[in-house]
N, CA, C, O and the ligand as a Tripos MOL2 file, in Angstrom:
@<TRIPOS>MOLECULE
protein
  249   247    63     0     0
PROTEIN
NO_CHARGES

@<TRIPOS>ATOM
      1 N         -45.7030 -132.0810   10.9860 N.3       1 MET1
      2 CA        -45.7710 -131.5440    9.6580 C.3       1 MET1
      3 C         -47.0960 -132.2680    8.9410 C.2       1 MET1
      4 O         -47.2550 -133.4850    9.0440 O.2       1 MET1
      5 N         -47.9250 -131.5220    8.2930 N.am      2 ASP2
      6 CA        -48.9760 -132.0230    7.4190 C.3       2 ASP2
      7 C         -48.4510 -132.4970    6.0880 C.2       2 ASP2
      8 O         -47.9340 -131.6910    5.3150 O.2       2 ASP2
      9 N         -48.5650 -133.7670    5.7950 N.am      3 LEU3
     10 CA        -48.0490 -134.1250    4.5380 C.3       3 LEU3
     11 C         -48.8990 -133.9100    3.3020 C.2       3 LEU3
     12 O         -48.4510 -134.1450    2.1800 O.2       3 LEU3
     13 N         -50.1500 -133.4550    3.5160 N.am      4 GLN4
     14 CA        -50.8170 -133.1480    2.4200 C.3       4 GLN4
     15 C         -51.6360 -132.0190    2.8690 C.2       4 GLN4
     16 O         -52.8400 -132.1380    3.1000 O.2       4 GLN4
     17 N         -50.9420 -130.8500    3.0020 N.am      5 PRO5
     18 CA        -51.6190 -129.3950    3.2630 C.3       5 PRO5
     19 C         -52.5200 -129.0720    2.3490 C.2       5 PRO5
     20 O         -52.2080 -129.4400    1.2170 O.2       5 PRO5
     21 N         -53.7000 -128.4180    2.4600 N.am      6 GLU6
     22 CA        -54.4230 -127.9950    1.5630 C.3       6 GLU6
     23 C         -54.3970 -126.4150    1.5790 C.2       6 GLU6
     24 O         -54.5930 -125.8240    2.6410 O.2       6 GLU6
     25 N         -54.1630 -125.7500    0.4420 N.am      7 VAL7
     26 CA        -53.9990 -124.3530    0.3160 C.3       7 VAL7
     27 C         -55.0850 -123.9240   -0.6250 C.2       7 VAL7
     28 O         -55.6000 -124.7550   -1.3740 O.2       7 VAL7
     29 N         -55.5010 -122.5250   -0.6240 N.am      8 SER8
     30 CA        -56.4050 -121.9000   -1.3430 C.3       8 SER8
     31 C         -55.5440 -120.9950   -2.2050 C.2       8 SER8
     32 O         -54.6160 -120.3550   -1.7120 O.2       8 SER8
     33 N         -55.8610 -120.9410   -3.5280 N.am      9 VAL9
     34 CA        -55.1060 -119.9810   -4.5070 C.3       9 VAL9
     35 C         -56.2050 -119.5220   -5.1850 C.2       9 VAL9
     36 O         -57.3200 -120.0440   -5.2200 O.2       9 VAL9
     37 N         -55.7540 -118.3020   -5.8350 N.am     10 GLN10
     38 CA        -56.7020 -117.7990   -6.9210 C.3      10 GLN10
     39 C         -56.3580 -118.0520   -8.2360 C.2      10 GLN10
     40 O         -55.1940 -117.8250   -8.5670 O.2      10 GLN10
     41 N         -57.2050 -118.5100   -9.1140 N.am     11 CYS11
     42 CA        -56.9560 -118.7920  -10.4610 C.3      11 CYS11
     43 C         -56.5120 -117.6480  -11.1540 C.2      11 CYS11
     44 O         -57.1990 -116.6330  -11.0390 O.2      11 CYS11
     45 N         -55.3720 -117.6110  -11.9360 N.am     12 PRO12
     46 CA        -55.0080 -116.3510  -12.5930 C.3      12 PRO12
     47 C         -55.8120 -116.1440  -13.8200 C.2      12 PRO12
     48 O         -55.5980 -115.0570  -14.3560 O.2      12 PRO12
     49 N         -56.6640 -116.8910  -14.3910 N.am     13 TYR13
     50 CA        -57.5240 -116.5150  -15.3310 C.3      13 TYR13
     51 C         -58.9470 -116.0080  -14.9930 C.2      13 TYR13
     52 O         -59.4260 -115.0050  -15.5220 O.2      13 TYR13
     53 N         -59.6610 -116.8500  -13.9770 N.am     14 CYS14
     54 CA        -60.9730 -116.4730  -13.7980 C.3      14 CYS14
     55 C         -61.1150 -115.8230  -12.2690 C.2      14 CYS14
     56 O         -62.1710 -115.3540  -11.8440 O.2      14 CYS14
     57 N         -60.0570 -115.8680  -11.6340 N.am     15 TRP15
     58 CA        -59.9840 -115.2740  -10.2120 C.3      15 TRP15
     59 C         -60.8840 -115.8650   -9.2500 C.2      15 TRP15
     60 O         -61.2100 -115.3050   -8.2030 O.2      15 TRP15
     61 N         -61.2570 -116.9380   -9.5970 N.am     16 GLU16
     62 CA        -61.9890 -117.8300   -8.5230 C.3      16 GLU16
     63 C         -61.0090 -118.5000   -7.6600 C.2      16 GLU16
     64 O         -59.9010 -118.8400   -8.0760 O.2      16 GLU16
     65 N         -61.4450 -118.7050   -6.3750 N.am     17 THR17
     66 CA        -60.5210 -119.4700   -5.3510 C.3      17 THR17
     67 C         -60.7140 -120.6810   -5.3710 C.2      17 THR17
     68 O         -61.8010 -121.2240   -5.1730 O.2      17 THR17
     69 N         -59.5550 -121.2820   -5.6400 N.am     18 ILE18
     70 CA        -59.8040 -123.0060   -5.8330 C.3      18 ILE18
     71 C         -58.6450 -123.5190   -4.7500 C.2      18 ILE18
     72 O         -57.6200 -122.9120   -4.4420 O.2      18 ILE18
     73 N         -59.0920 -124.7800   -4.2750 N.am     19 ASP19
     74 CA        -58.3360 -125.5400   -3.3720 C.3      19 ASP19
     75 C         -57.2650 -126.3910   -3.9010 C.2      19 ASP19
     76 O         -57.5540 -127.0740   -4.8830 O.2      19 ASP19
     77 N         -56.0540 -126.4720   -3.4110 N.am     20 LEU20
     78 CA        -55.0390 -127.3850   -3.9810 C.3      20 LEU20
     79 C         -54.6370 -128.3270   -2.6700 C.2      20 LEU20
     80 O         -54.4180 -127.9160   -1.5310 O.2      20 LEU20
     81 N         -54.6040 -129.5810   -3.0990 N.am     21 LEU21
     82 CA        -53.8950 -130.3790   -2.1050 C.3      21 LEU21
     83 C         -52.4950 -130.6180   -2.5200 C.2      21 LEU21
     84 O         -52.1700 -130.9710   -3.6530 O.2      21 LEU21
     85 N         -51.7310 -130.4170   -1.5900 N.am     22 LEU22
     86 CA        -50.1880 -130.4910   -1.8870 C.3      22 LEU22
     87 C         -49.6980 -131.8140   -1.4210 C.2      22 LEU22
     88 O         -50.2670 -132.4710   -0.5490 O.2      22 LEU22
     89 N         -48.6660 -132.1580   -2.0140 N.am     23 ASP23
     90 CA        -47.8700 -133.3370   -1.6360 C.3      23 ASP23
     91 C         -46.5660 -132.9090   -1.0960 C.2      23 ASP23
     92 O         -45.6420 -132.6690   -1.8730 O.2      23 ASP23
     93 N         -46.4040 -132.7790    0.3600 N.am     24 ALA24
     94 CA        -45.2710 -132.1670    0.8490 C.3      24 ALA24
     95 C         -44.2020 -133.1300    0.7910 C.2      24 ALA24
     96 O         -43.0650 -132.6580    0.8310 O.2      24 ALA24
     97 N         -44.3410 -134.5420    0.6940 N.am     25 SER25
     98 CA        -43.2900 -135.2780    0.3780 C.3      25 SER25
     99 C         -42.3860 -135.1550   -0.7250 C.2      25 SER25
    100 O         -41.2740 -135.6740   -0.8170 O.2      25 SER25
    101 N         -43.0850 -134.2710   -1.7180 N.am     26 ALA26
    102 CA        -42.4540 -134.1470   -3.0100 C.3      26 ALA26
    103 C         -41.5890 -132.8390   -2.9000 C.2      26 ALA26
    104 O         -40.8720 -132.5150   -3.8470 O.2      26 ALA26
    105 N         -41.6490 -132.1040   -1.7810 N.am     27 GLY27
    106 CA        -40.7030 -130.8790   -1.7140 C.3      27 GLY27
    107 C         -41.0830 -129.8220   -2.5960 C.2      27 GLY27
    108 O         -42.2300 -129.7170   -3.0300 O.2      27 GLY27
    109 N         -40.0600 -128.9560   -2.9040 N.am     28 THR28
    110 CA        -40.0910 -127.9580   -3.7880 C.3      28 THR28
    111 C         -40.6410 -128.7330   -5.1300 C.2      28 THR28
    112 O         -40.2190 -129.8250   -5.5110 O.2      28 THR28
    113 N         -41.6440 -127.9730   -5.7580 N.am     29 GLN29
    114 CA        -42.1140 -128.5880   -6.9560 C.3      29 GLN29
    115 C         -42.8220 -127.5780   -7.8330 C.2      29 GLN29
    116 O         -43.1080 -126.4640   -7.3920 O.2      29 GLN29
    117 N         -43.1300 -127.9780   -9.1570 N.am     30 GLU30
    118 CA        -43.6510 -127.2100  -10.0460 C.3      30 GLU30
    119 C         -44.6020 -127.9980  -10.8490 C.2      30 GLU30
    120 O         -44.2140 -128.9900  -11.4650 O.2      30 GLU30
    121 N         -45.7310 -127.6370  -10.8710 N.am     31 TYR31
    122 CA        -46.7910 -128.5680  -11.8180 C.3      31 TYR31
    123 C         -47.8340 -127.8730  -12.2860 C.2      31 TYR31
    124 O         -48.1040 -126.7390  -11.8880 O.2      31 TYR31
    125 N         -48.5680 -128.5750  -13.2650 N.am     32 ILE32
    126 CA        -49.7640 -127.8400  -13.8480 C.3      32 ILE32
    127 C         -51.0830 -128.5250  -13.4700 C.2      32 ILE32
    128 O         -51.2880 -129.7280  -13.6300 O.2      32 ILE32
    129 N         -51.9720 -127.6390  -12.9480 N.am     33 GLU33
    130 CA        -53.2030 -128.0510  -12.3670 C.3      33 GLU33
    131 C         -54.3540 -127.3050  -13.0410 C.2      33 GLU33
    132 O         -54.4360 -126.0770  -13.0140 O.2      33 GLU33
    133 N         -55.2480 -128.1090  -13.6540 N.am     34 ASP34
    134 CA        -56.3890 -127.5000  -14.2570 C.3      34 ASP34
    135 C         -57.2300 -126.8000  -13.2980 C.2      34 ASP34
    136 O         -57.4930 -127.3870  -12.2490 O.2      34 ASP34
    137 N         -57.6970 -125.6160  -13.5040 N.am     35 CYS35
    138 CA        -58.5930 -124.8710  -12.7500 C.3      35 CYS35
    139 C         -60.0720 -125.5940  -12.6160 C.2      35 CYS35
    140 O         -60.7160 -125.8630  -13.6290 O.2      35 CYS35
    141 N         -60.4520 -125.8220  -11.5930 N.am     36 SER36
    142 CA        -61.6920 -126.5630  -11.3130 C.3      36 SER36
    143 C         -62.8190 -125.6930  -11.6470 C.2      36 SER36
    144 O         -63.9550 -126.1680  -11.6670 O.2      36 SER36
    145 N         -62.6080 -124.4800  -11.9060 N.am     37 VAL37
    146 CA        -63.8040 -123.7490  -12.4630 C.3      37 VAL37
    147 C         -63.7220 -123.4430  -13.8660 C.2      37 VAL37
    148 O         -64.7430 -123.6500  -14.5210 O.2      37 VAL37
    149 N         -62.6850 -122.9800  -14.4690 N.am     38 CYS38
    150 CA        -62.6580 -122.6540  -15.9320 C.3      38 CYS38
    151 C         -61.9120 -123.6730  -16.6750 C.2      38 CYS38
    152 O         -61.9410 -123.6520  -17.9050 O.2      38 CYS38
    153 N         -61.2120 -124.6060  -16.0050 N.am     39 CYS39
    154 CA        -60.4940 -125.7280  -16.7520 C.3      39 CYS39
    155 C         -59.2010 -125.1940  -17.3440 C.2      39 CYS39
    156 O         -58.6500 -125.9790  -18.1160 O.2      39 CYS39
    157 N         -58.5960 -124.0180  -17.1470 N.am     40 ARG40
    158 CA        -57.6020 -123.6520  -17.8410 C.3      40 ARG40
    159 C         -56.3220 -124.2270  -17.0560 C.2      40 ARG40
    160 O         -56.4220 -124.5130  -15.8630 O.2      40 ARG40
    161 N         -55.1830 -124.3780  -17.7210 N.am     41 PRO41
    162 CA        -53.9340 -124.9570  -16.9440 C.3      41 PRO41
    163 C         -53.3580 -123.9430  -16.1750 C.2      41 PRO41
    164 O         -52.9900 -122.9320  -16.7740 O.2      41 PRO41
    165 N         -53.1960 -124.0200  -14.8830 N.am     42 ILE42
    166 CA        -52.3130 -123.1890  -14.0560 C.3      42 ILE42
    167 C         -51.1070 -123.6940  -13.5150 C.2      42 ILE42
    168 O         -51.0710 -124.7100  -12.8210 O.2      42 ILE42
    169 N         -50.0280 -122.9500  -13.8410 N.am     43 ILE43
    170 CA        -48.7760 -123.3570  -13.4540 C.3      43 ILE43
    171 C         -48.6690 -123.2080  -11.8020 C.2      43 ILE43
    172 O         -48.6960 -122.0570  -11.3650 O.2      43 ILE43
    173 N         -48.5620 -124.1880  -10.9620 N.am     44 VAL44
    174 CA        -48.3620 -124.0660   -9.6780 C.3      44 VAL44
    175 C         -46.9830 -124.2290   -9.0940 C.2      44 VAL44
    176 O         -46.3130 -125.2470   -9.2650 O.2      44 VAL44
    177 N         -46.6200 -123.2720   -8.4540 N.am     45 HIS45
    178 CA        -45.2660 -123.4210   -7.7140 C.3      45 HIS45
    179 C         -45.3710 -123.6100   -6.2900 C.2      45 HIS45
    180 O         -46.0890 -122.9230   -5.5640 O.2      45 HIS45
    181 N         -44.5330 -124.6950   -5.8580 N.am     46 VAL46
    182 CA        -44.6250 -124.7320   -4.3660 C.3      46 VAL46
    183 C         -43.2800 -124.8760   -3.8980 C.2      46 VAL46
    184 O         -42.4390 -125.5930   -4.4410 O.2      46 VAL46
    185 N         -43.0880 -124.1360   -2.8180 N.am     47 SER47
    186 CA        -41.8570 -124.4620   -2.0530 C.3      47 SER47
    187 C         -42.2310 -124.5480   -0.5000 C.2      47 SER47
    188 O         -43.2270 -124.0360    0.0100 O.2      47 SER47
    189 N         -41.2580 -125.2820    0.1490 N.am     48 PHE48
    190 CA        -41.5660 -125.5180    1.6790 C.3      48 PHE48
    191 C         -40.3610 -124.8000    2.3170 C.2      48 PHE48
    192 O         -39.1720 -125.1050    2.2240 O.2      48 PHE48
    193 N         -40.8990 -123.8340    2.9470 N.am     49 LEU49
    194 CA        -39.9150 -123.0210    3.6740 C.3      49 LEU49
    195 C         -40.1960 -123.1670    5.1100 C.2      49 LEU49
    196 O         -41.2950 -122.7420    5.4660 O.2      49 LEU49
    197 N         -39.4160 -123.6920    6.0320 N.am     50 TYR50
    198 CA        -39.6550 -123.9020    7.3580 C.3      50 TYR50
    199 C         -40.9260 -124.7080    7.6400 C.2      50 TYR50
    200 O         -41.7290 -124.4220    8.5280 O.2      50 TYR50
    201 N         -41.0320 -125.7660    6.7800 N.am     51 ASP51
    202 CA        -42.0350 -126.8080    6.8660 C.3      51 ASP51
    203 C         -43.4650 -126.0680    6.5270 C.2      51 ASP51
    204 O         -44.5230 -126.6820    6.6670 O.2      51 ASP51
    205 N         -43.4240 -124.8230    6.1100 N.am     52 GLU52
    206 CA        -44.8230 -124.1880    5.7330 C.3      52 GLU52
    207 C         -44.7050 -124.0250    4.2210 C.2      52 GLU52
    208 O         -43.7520 -123.4710    3.6740 O.2      52 GLU52
    209 N         -45.7720 -124.5640    3.5800 N.am     53 PRO53
    210 CA        -46.0420 -124.4210    2.0860 C.3      53 PRO53
    211 C         -46.0830 -122.9480    1.5570 C.2      53 PRO53
    212 O         -46.8500 -122.1400    2.0820 O.2      53 PRO53
    213 N         -45.3370 -122.6260    0.6140 N.am     54 GLU54
    214 CA        -45.5540 -121.3030    0.1470 C.3      54 GLU54
    215 C         -45.8230 -121.5430   -1.4370 C.2      54 GLU54
    216 O         -44.9810 -122.1010   -2.1390 O.2      54 GLU54
    217 N         -46.8840 -121.1440   -1.8710 N.am     55 VAL55
    218 CA        -47.5060 -121.4420   -3.1320 C.3      55 VAL55
    219 C         -47.8350 -120.1100   -3.8980 C.2      55 VAL55
    220 O         -48.4120 -119.1330   -3.4210 O.2      55 VAL55
    221 N         -47.3360 -120.2660   -5.2310 N.am     56 TRP56
    222 CA        -47.8920 -119.2560   -5.9320 C.3      56 TRP56
    223 C         -48.1720 -119.7370   -7.5270 C.2      56 TRP56
    224 O         -47.5890 -120.6860   -8.0500 O.2      56 TRP56
    225 N         -49.0390 -119.0130   -8.1010 N.am     57 VAL57
    226 CA        -49.5890 -119.6070   -9.3210 C.3      57 VAL57
    227 C         -49.3020 -118.3790  -10.4600 C.2      57 VAL57
    228 O         -49.1390 -117.1790  -10.2390 O.2      57 VAL57
    229 N         -49.3000 -119.1270  -11.8050 N.am     58 GLU58
    230 CA        -49.3280 -118.2190  -12.8380 C.3      58 GLU58
    231 C         -49.9260 -118.7310  -13.9650 C.2      58 GLU58
    232 O         -50.1040 -119.9490  -14.0090 O.2      58 GLU58
    233 N         -50.2820 -118.0170  -14.9110 N.am     59 PRO59
    234 CA        -51.0260 -118.6240  -16.2230 C.3      59 PRO59
    235 C         -49.9390 -119.3310  -17.1430 C.2      59 PRO59
    236 O         -48.7450 -119.0350  -17.0980 O.2      59 PRO59
    237 N         -50.4090 -120.1720  -17.8730 N.am     60 GLU60
    238 CA        -49.4700 -120.7770  -18.7750 C.3      60 GLU60
    239 C         -49.4600 -119.9040  -19.8540 C.2      60 GLU60
    240 O         -50.4870 -119.3500  -20.2480 O.2      60 GLU60
    241 N         -48.2340 -119.7250  -20.4190 N.am     61 MET61
    242 CA        -47.9920 -118.8080  -21.5820 C.3      61 MET61
    243 C         -48.0300 -119.4840  -22.8530 C.2      61 MET61
    244 O         -47.6690 -120.6580  -22.9370 O.2      61 MET61
    245 N         -48.4620 -118.7950  -23.9040 N.am     62 ASP62
    246 CA        -48.4220 -119.6930  -25.1650 C.3      62 ASP62
    247 C         -47.0360 -119.5140  -25.6790 C.2      62 ASP62
    248 O         -46.6740 -120.1060  -26.6960 O.2      62 ASP62
    249 ZN        -60.1340 -120.5390  -13.4040 Zn       63 ZN63
@<TRIPOS>BOND
     1     1     2 1
     2     2     3 1
     3     3     4 2
     4     3     5 am
     5     5     6 1
     6     6     7 1
     7     7     8 2
     8     7     9 am
     9     9    10 1
    10    10    11 1
    11    11    12 2
    12    11    13 am
    13    13    14 1
    14    14    15 1
    15    15    16 2
    16    15    17 am
    17    17    18 1
    18    18    19 1
    19    19    20 2
    20    19    21 am
    21    21    22 1
    22    22    23 1
    23    23    24 2
    24    23    25 am
    25    25    26 1
    26    26    27 1
    27    27    28 2
    28    27    29 am
    29    29    30 1
    30    30    31 1
    31    31    32 2
    32    31    33 am
    33    33    34 1
    34    34    35 1
    35    35    36 2
    36    35    37 am
    37    37    38 1
    38    38    39 1
    39    39    40 2
    40    39    41 am
    41    41    42 1
    42    42    43 1
    43    43    44 2
    44    43    45 am
    45    45    46 1
    46    46    47 1
    47    47    48 2
    48    47    49 am
    49    49    50 1
    50    50    51 1
    51    51    52 2
    52    51    53 am
    53    53    54 1
    54    54    55 1
    55    55    56 2
    56    55    57 am
    57    57    58 1
    58    58    59 1
    59    59    60 2
    60    59    61 am
    61    61    62 1
    62    62    63 1
    63    63    64 2
    64    63    65 am
    65    65    66 1
    66    66    67 1
    67    67    68 2
    68    67    69 am
    69    69    70 1
    70    70    71 1
    71    71    72 2
    72    71    73 am
    73    73    74 1
    74    74    75 1
    75    75    76 2
    76    75    77 am
    77    77    78 1
    78    78    79 1
    79    79    80 2
    80    79    81 am
    81    81    82 1
    82    82    83 1
    83    83    84 2
    84    83    85 am
    85    85    86 1
    86    86    87 1
    87    87    88 2
    88    87    89 am
    89    89    90 1
    90    90    91 1
    91    91    92 2
    92    91    93 am
    93    93    94 1
    94    94    95 1
    95    95    96 2
    96    95    97 am
    97    97    98 1
    98    98    99 1
    99    99   100 2
   100    99   101 am
   101   101   102 1
   102   102   103 1
   103   103   104 2
   104   103   105 am
   105   105   106 1
   106   106   107 1
   107   107   108 2
   108   107   109 am
   109   109   110 1
   110   110   111 1
   111   111   112 2
   112   111   113 am
   113   113   114 1
   114   114   115 1
   115   115   116 2
   116   115   117 am
   117   117   118 1
   118   118   119 1
   119   119   120 2
   120   119   121 am
   121   121   122 1
   122   122   123 1
   123   123   124 2
   124   123   125 am
   125   125   126 1
   126   126   127 1
   127   127   128 2
   128   127   129 am
   129   129   130 1
   130   130   131 1
   131   131   132 2
   132   131   133 am
   133   133   134 1
   134   134   135 1
   135   135   136 2
   136   135   137 am
   137   137   138 1
   138   138   139 1
   139   139   140 2
   140   139   141 am
   141   141   142 1
   142   142   143 1
   143   143   144 2
   144   143   145 am
   145   145   146 1
   146   146   147 1
   147   147   148 2
   148   147   149 am
   149   149   150 1
   150   150   151 1
   151   151   152 2
   152   151   153 am
   153   153   154 1
   154   154   155 1
   155   155   156 2
   156   155   157 am
   157   157   158 1
   158   158   159 1
   159   159   160 2
   160   159   161 am
   161   161   162 1
   162   162   163 1
   163   163   164 2
   164   163   165 am
   165   165   166 1
   166   166   167 1
   167   167   168 2
   168   167   169 am
   169   169   170 1
   170   170   171 1
   171   171   172 2
   172   171   173 am
   173   173   174 1
   174   174   175 1
   175   175   176 2
   176   175   177 am
   177   177   178 1
   178   178   179 1
   179   179   180 2
   180   179   181 am
   181   181   182 1
   182   182   183 1
   183   183   184 2
   184   183   185 am
   185   185   186 1
   186   186   187 1
   187   187   188 2
   188   187   189 am
   189   189   190 1
   190   190   191 1
   191   191   192 2
   192   191   193 am
   193   193   194 1
   194   194   195 1
   195   195   196 2
   196   195   197 am
   197   197   198 1
   198   198   199 1
   199   199   200 2
   200   199   201 am
   201   201   202 1
   202   202   203 1
   203   203   204 2
   204   203   205 am
   205   205   206 1
   206   206   207 1
   207   207   208 2
   208   207   209 am
   209   209   210 1
   210   210   211 1
   211   211   212 2
   212   211   213 am
   213   213   214 1
   214   214   215 1
   215   215   216 2
   216   215   217 am
   217   217   218 1
   218   218   219 1
   219   219   220 2
   220   219   221 am
   221   221   222 1
   222   222   223 1
   223   223   224 2
   224   223   225 am
   225   225   226 1
   226   226   227 1
   227   227   228 2
   228   227   229 am
   229   229   230 1
   230   230   231 1
   231   231   232 2
   232   231   233 am
   233   233   234 1
   234   234   235 1
   235   235   236 2
   236   235   237 am
   237   237   238 1
   238   238   239 1
   239   239   240 2
   240   239   241 am
   241   241   242 1
   242   242   243 1
   243   243   244 2
   244   243   245 am
   245   245   246 1
   246   246   247 1
   247   247   248 2
@<TRIPOS>SUBSTRUCTURE
     1 MET1         2 RESIDUE 1 A MET
     2 ASP2         6 RESIDUE 1 A ASP
     3 LEU3        10 RESIDUE 1 A LEU
     4 GLN4        14 RESIDUE 1 A GLN
     5 PRO5        18 RESIDUE 1 A PRO
     6 GLU6        22 RESIDUE 1 A GLU
     7 VAL7        26 RESIDUE 1 A VAL
     8 SER8        30 RESIDUE 1 A SER
     9 VAL9        34 RESIDUE 1 A VAL
    10 GLN10       38 RESIDUE 1 A GLN
    11 CYS11       42 RESIDUE 1 A CYS
    12 PRO12       46 RESIDUE 1 A PRO
    13 TYR13       50 RESIDUE 1 A TYR
    14 CYS14       54 RESIDUE 1 A CYS
    15 TRP15       58 RESIDUE 1 A TRP
    16 GLU16       62 RESIDUE 1 A GLU
    17 THR17       66 RESIDUE 1 A THR
    18 ILE18       70 RESIDUE 1 A ILE
    19 ASP19       74 RESIDUE 1 A ASP
    20 LEU20       78 RESIDUE 1 A LEU
    21 LEU21       82 RESIDUE 1 A LEU
    22 LEU22       86 RESIDUE 1 A LEU
    23 ASP23       90 RESIDUE 1 A ASP
    24 ALA24       94 RESIDUE 1 A ALA
    25 SER25       98 RESIDUE 1 A SER
    26 ALA26      102 RESIDUE 1 A ALA
    27 GLY27      106 RESIDUE 1 A GLY
    28 THR28      110 RESIDUE 1 A THR
    29 GLN29      114 RESIDUE 1 A GLN
    30 GLU30      118 RESIDUE 1 A GLU
    31 TYR31      122 RESIDUE 1 A TYR
    32 ILE32      126 RESIDUE 1 A ILE
    33 GLU33      130 RESIDUE 1 A GLU
    34 ASP34      134 RESIDUE 1 A ASP
    35 CYS35      138 RESIDUE 1 A CYS
    36 SER36      142 RESIDUE 1 A SER
    37 VAL37      146 RESIDUE 1 A VAL
    38 CYS38      150 RESIDUE 1 A CYS
    39 CYS39      154 RESIDUE 1 A CYS
    40 ARG40      158 RESIDUE 1 A ARG
    41 PRO41      162 RESIDUE 1 A PRO
    42 ILE42      166 RESIDUE 1 A ILE
    43 ILE43      170 RESIDUE 1 A ILE
    44 VAL44      174 RESIDUE 1 A VAL
    45 HIS45      178 RESIDUE 1 A HIS
    46 VAL46      182 RESIDUE 1 A VAL
    47 SER47      186 RESIDUE 1 A SER
    48 PHE48      190 RESIDUE 1 A PHE
    49 LEU49      194 RESIDUE 1 A LEU
    50 TYR50      198 RESIDUE 1 A TYR
    51 ASP51      202 RESIDUE 1 A ASP
    52 GLU52      206 RESIDUE 1 A GLU
    53 PRO53      210 RESIDUE 1 A PRO
    54 GLU54      214 RESIDUE 1 A GLU
    55 VAL55      218 RESIDUE 1 A VAL
    56 TRP56      222 RESIDUE 1 A TRP
    57 VAL57      226 RESIDUE 1 A VAL
    58 GLU58      230 RESIDUE 1 A GLU
    59 PRO59      234 RESIDUE 1 A PRO
    60 GLU60      238 RESIDUE 1 A GLU
    61 MET61      242 RESIDUE 1 A MET
    62 ASP62      246 RESIDUE 1 A ASP
    63 ZN63       249 GROUP 0 **** ****
């Protein structure tokens, strides 16, 4: 199992594809990552099912 899998997600604000480096040792997690293109805060959800990372993102709500 790759402990730092890299995944590509689409920014929910600017729709650019950005790469995220995950920390598999942290397991299922949720954190905020600033988009590398538009710098807006993206809520990143990660779960590890069958050792494969499943990632989805959503915009931060006011
Ligand atoms: Zn963006």
